[in-house]
C-alpha positions, 0 to 999 in steps of 0.5 A: 859720077855717084861712085868712083872710077875703076882703073882703064877709065877715060875721064874728062876733068875740067872745073866741076871736079876741082878749080884747080883744072878750071880755064884751059887747064881741063884735060882727059885723064886715064885712071890706074888707080884709086886710092882707098884711103878715106878723104872728105865725102865726094873727093877723092885721089886718082892716080893716072895719066893725063891724056893728048888729042890723040889719046896717047898719055903724056904725063903721069898724075895724081890728082884730087878730085870731086866725084860728081864733076868727073865726066866719063869719056865714050871709048873710042871706036 
């Protein structure tokens, strides 16, 4: 991604977004808020929920990630 995600988007967050999500720690994440405070170029703070395999919210989280490593997940039909 080049631009910050929008609230409501679901993202795949893995090692490309931040080393803390490498290995078995990758997750699906639903964005609720994008912090507007300046950070390092290409990085952003996101608030939202980690999702389980059914798309249900499991845990509220705040994460610091590289935009280039985020992968949008298409909506389920």
